[in-house]
ZALUM-565422 format. One line per field, with one value per residue: chain; residue in three letters; x, y, z of N, C-alpha, C, O in turn. Coordinates in steps of 0.1 Angstrom, whole numbers. Layout:
BEGIN
c = (A,...) .
r = (Ala,...) .
n_X = (X,...) .
n_Y = (Y,...) .
n_Z = (Z,...) .
ca_X = (X,...) .
ca_Y = (Y,...) .
ca_Z = (Z,...) .
c_X = (X,...) .
c_Y = (Y,...) .
c_Z = (Z,...) .
o_X = (X,...) .
o_Y = (Y,...) .
o_Z = (Z,...) .
This chain:
BEGIN
c = (A,A,A,A,A,A,A,A,A,A,A,A,A,A,A,A,A,A,A,A,A,A,A,A,A,A,A,A,A,A,A,A,A,A,A,A,A,A,A,A,A,A,A,A,A,A,A,A,A,A,A,A,A,A,A,A,A,A,A,A,A,A,A,A,A,A,A,A,A,A,A,A,A,A,A,A,A,A,A,A,A,A,A,A,A,A,A,A,A,A,A,A,A,A,A,A,A,A,A,A,A,A,A,A,A,A,A,A,A,A,A,A,A,A,A,A,A,A,A,A,A,A,A,A,A,A,A) .
r = (Met,Ala,Ser,Ser,Glu,Asp,Arg,Gln,Leu,Glu,Gln,Leu,Ala,Ala,Glu,Ala,Gln,Thr,Ala,Asp,Thr,Val,Ser,Ile,Ser,Ser,Val,Glu,Ser,Thr,Lys,Thr,Glu,Val,Thr,Thr,Asp,Arg,Thr,Val,His,Thr,Val,Ile,Glu,Lys,Met,Asp,Ala,Phe,Asp,Phe,Tyr,Ser,Cys,Glu,Glu,Ala,Ile,Lys,Arg,Leu,Asn,Glu,Tyr,Leu,Asp,Ser,Glu,Leu,Asp,Ser,Ala,Glu,Lys,Ala,Asp,Val,Ile,Lys,His,Leu,Gln,Ile,Cys,Glu,Pro,Cys,Leu,Glu,Arg,Phe,Ser,Phe,Glu,Lys,Thr,Leu,Ile,Thr,Ile,Met,Arg,Lys,Lys,Met,Cys,Gly,Ser,Val,Ala,Pro,Leu,Gln,Leu,Lys,Gln,Arg,Leu,Ala,Ala,Leu,Met,Lys,Ser,Asp,Lys) .
n_X = (7,5,20,14,34,45,24,24,46,41,22,35,53,36,27,49,51,32,36,42,60,80,83,90,85,89,81,54,45,25,18,3,10,5,16,24,12,-6,-18,-28,-2,-5,16,41,62,80,102,123,139,162,196,226,233,212,201,225,220,194,192,215,202,175,179,178,150,138,142,128,141,148,142,111,115,135,127,105,123,135,107,102,121,120,95,100,123,120,145,156,131,123,146,143,118,124,140,128,109,128,138,113,105,130,130,102,107,129,118,111,127,155,183,208,216,247,260,250,259,293,286,281,304,328,321,319,350,354,355) .
n_Y = (-8,24,52,80,101,90,88,120,123,105,119,143,141,126,153,166,155,161,188,220,236,237,261,269,298,302,280,269,251,241,226,214,208,199,208,195,202,207,223,238,247,264,255,278,270,287,285,300,300,277,257,247,217,210,194,176,159,156,137,116,105,95,59,53,61,52,29,25,32,58,80,103,128,129,118,138,159,154,150,178,189,177,187,213,205,202,187,169,153,138,122,104,100,86,67,55,34,23,5,-6,-22,-37,-54,-66,-83,-98,-113,-138,-150,-180,-188,-205,-237,-248,-224,-211,-233,-222,-199,-207,-221,-198,-183,-200,-200,-172,-177) .
n_Z = (1,-8,3,21,14,-2,-28,-30,-38,-65,-79,-81,-97,-125,-128,-133,-157,-177,-180,-198,-187,-162,-138,-106,-79,-56,-29,-3,25,45,78,108,141,171,207,239,252,247,229,197,167,135,109,96,65,43,14,0,-25,-36,-29,-50,-33,-22,-42,-45,-17,-18,-39,-30,-12,-23,-33,-10,2,-19,-9,17,36,54,85,90,93,70,53,47,40,14,-2,4,-10,-35,-45,-55,-74,-104,-117,-106,-96,-116,-121,-102,-104,-125,-115,-95,-107,-124,-108,-96,-120,-119,-100,-102,-127,-114,-95,-101,-109,-105,-89,-109,-102,-99,-96,-71,-49,-64,-47,-21,-14,-22,0,25,26,34,58) .
ca_X = (2,7,20,10,46,44,9,26,57,32,12,42,57,24,27,60,56,20,32,54,77,81,85,84,100,89,72,48,42,18,18,-2,17,0,25,26,3,-22,-22,-25,-6,-1,34,41,74,79,115,119,151,172,212,228,238,203,197,231,215,184,198,219,188,169,176,173,143,127,137,118,157,146,130,100,120,148,114,98,131,137,99,99,127,115,85,103,135,122,158,152,119,125,161,138,107,130,153,113,103,141,134,98,106,142,121,90,117,136,108,110,144,160,199,210,219,260,267,249,272,303,288,283,315,331,311,324,367,359,353) .
ca_Y = (1,37,57,94,108,78,94,134,122,101,129,155,138,131,169,175,151,166,198,221,236,239,274,278,310,298,270,270,246,237,216,213,202,193,207,184,211,197,232,235,253,260,260,279,275,291,280,311,295,264,256,228,217,198,183,163,153,151,127,105,97,87,47,53,69,41,16,32,33,72,84,108,146,131,116,151,166,150,159,190,195,177,198,224,207,191,174,160,153,133,116,99,92,70,58,45,27,10,-3,-14,-26,-48,-64,-75,-93,-107,-123,-149,-160,-191,-190,-222,-251,-245,-208,-215,-238,-213,-188,-212,-223,-186,-180,-203,-198,-163,-176) .
ca_Z = (-4,-13,19,16,10,-24,-37,-32,-51,-80,-84,-85,-118,-134,-130,-140,-174,-188,-180,-209,-183,-141,-131,-95,-72,-42,-23,10,30,59,90,121,152,187,213,248,263,235,217,179,164,121,105,72,60,26,5,-17,-38,-28,-36,-57,-22,-12,-46,-40,-11,-24,-51,-25,-1,-35,-33,5,3,-19,3,35,48,60,91,86,89,62,40,39,35,2,-4,2,-24,-55,-49,-60,-83,-115,-125,-89,-96,-129,-119,-87,-113,-133,-104,-95,-124,-126,-95,-95,-129,-111,-88,-109,-129,-102,-88,-107,-112,-95,-99,-110,-88,-95,-91,-59,-50,-57,-33,-5,-12,-18,13,32,20,38,71) .
c_X = (5,12,18,21,43,31,12,37,51,26,23,48,52,27,35,59,40,25,45,67,71,84,80,97,97,75,65,44,35,16,10,9,9,13,19,18,-11,-32,-17,-16,-1,13,36,57,73,93,115,128,157,182,213,229,230,203,210,231,200,187,207,210,178,165,172,156,132,129,131,129,154,134,124,110,132,135,111,110,133,117,98,115,128,103,90,116,129,133,156,145,118,137,149,127,110,139,138,109,116,137,124,97,118,131,110,96,121,125,110,117,155,175,203,222,239,262,263,252,282,302,283,291,329,330,319,340,361,358,362) .
c_Y = (10,45,76,99,100,85,110,129,116,110,140,151,136,142,174,170,155,181,206,225,238,251,275,289,306,287,269,260,244,230,225,209,206,199,196,195,209,214,234,246,254,269,263,279,274,292,290,306,279,265,237,221,207,189,173,159,147,133,111,99,87,73,47,57,62,31,16,28,49,74,94,122,142,125,130,162,163,149,174,196,191,181,206,228,196,183,167,146,138,124,108,94,79,58,47,36,22,1,-10,-30,-45,-61,-71,-87,-99,-117,-134,-158,-170,-187,-207,-228,-245,-234,-209,-223,-234,-207,-194,-214,-210,-183,-184,-208,-185,-163,-181) .
c_Z = (0,2,10,10,-7,-34,-37,-44,-67,-85,-89,-104,-124,-139,-142,-153,-184,-187,-188,-197,-167,-140,-114,-88,-57,-29,-8,14,42,64,96,130,160,194,222,253,255,226,204,175,140,115,93,69,42,27,-10,-33,-24,-35,-43,-46,-21,-28,-47,-31,-10,-33,-44,-14,-15,-32,-14,5,-3,-11,16,37,56,71,84,83,75,50,36,38,22,-3,-6,-14,-33,-56,-58,-71,-93,-123,-115,-88,-105,-129,-108,-97,-118,-122,-96,-100,-123,-117,-90,-110,-128,-109,-93,-118,-128,-99,-88,-109,-101,-101,-98,-101,-89,-92,-77,-49,-47,-48,-21,-5,-10,2,27,34,31,54,79) .
o_X = (10,4,20,18,41,32,4,35,55,25,20,48,55,29,33,64,38,18,57,78,59,96,70,109,105,64,74,36,42,12,9,20,5,23,11,21,-23,-43,-5,-21,5,17,34,63,68,99,112,125,157,181,208,220,234,203,207,241,196,184,207,212,175,154,163,152,120,119,130,128,160,122,128,113,137,136,113,107,131,118,94,115,136,98,84,121,131,132,155,148,113,138,161,126,105,142,139,105,114,132,124,91,116,127,108,92,121,125,112,115,161,178,201,233,243,270,272,245,287,311,279,295,338,337,324,344,365,359,361) .
o_Y = (10,42,80,103,105,86,116,131,120,111,146,155,141,144,180,177,151,189,202,220,240,250,280,289,309,289,268,256,246,220,237,207,218,196,188,195,209,216,232,257,245,281,256,289,267,297,290,306,275,270,226,213,196,177,161,153,137,121,100,88,75,71,40,49,62,24,6,17,50,73,97,125,151,130,134,173,173,143,180,205,196,180,206,238,184,175,155,135,128,118,109,82,68,46,35,27,11,-10,-18,-41,-57,-72,-83,-99,-109,-128,-141,-170,-166,-185,-216,-224,-238,-234,-208,-221,-236,-206,-188,-211,-211,-181,-177,-217,-189,-153,-181) .
o_Z = (11,11,-2,-2,-18,-46,-44,-56,-77,-97,-99,-116,-135,-151,-153,-162,-195,-193,-186,-197,-164,-145,-110,-89,-48,-24,0,5,51,57,93,124,158,188,217,265,258,221,200,177,134,116,82,72,33,36,-22,-45,-12,-46,-42,-49,-20,-27,-48,-29,-4,-30,-49,-9,-15,-29,-8,13,2,-7,24,42,67,68,73,72,69,38,25,35,16,-14,-16,-22,-41,-67,-69,-75,-92,-132,-118,-84,-100,-139,-103,-97,-117,-123,-94,-92,-120,-119,-80,-110,-132,-115,-90,-117,-135,-104,-78,-110,-91,-113,-91,-96,-80,-83,-69,-39,-36,-39,-12,7,-1,11,36,42,42,61,91) .
């Protein structure tokens, strides 16, 4: 079952594919926080620009994101970046498609017995 973040990224990717150009000068994200004393606050974060270092960081984390290895804060950082960066979103879409196809193709594959035996022998010799 797809998480809300996955659905959000899929929607972003679909919009990026259908749009001729994407020009975003700023992005606002709104979230509601509840403090320990049960006070509700609405927080609006505005990002006017992004630096290319965040692209590098987002790309480094794409595989971890796709493998569900990021905590919620790191996942949110990747999503925020992909909302404002079309090249990284395109790369994400490509990688997600590639991983999905590879998983489907590899699901029914069985390694030949000879390969399994060679790998078992190599693993024993490393001990």
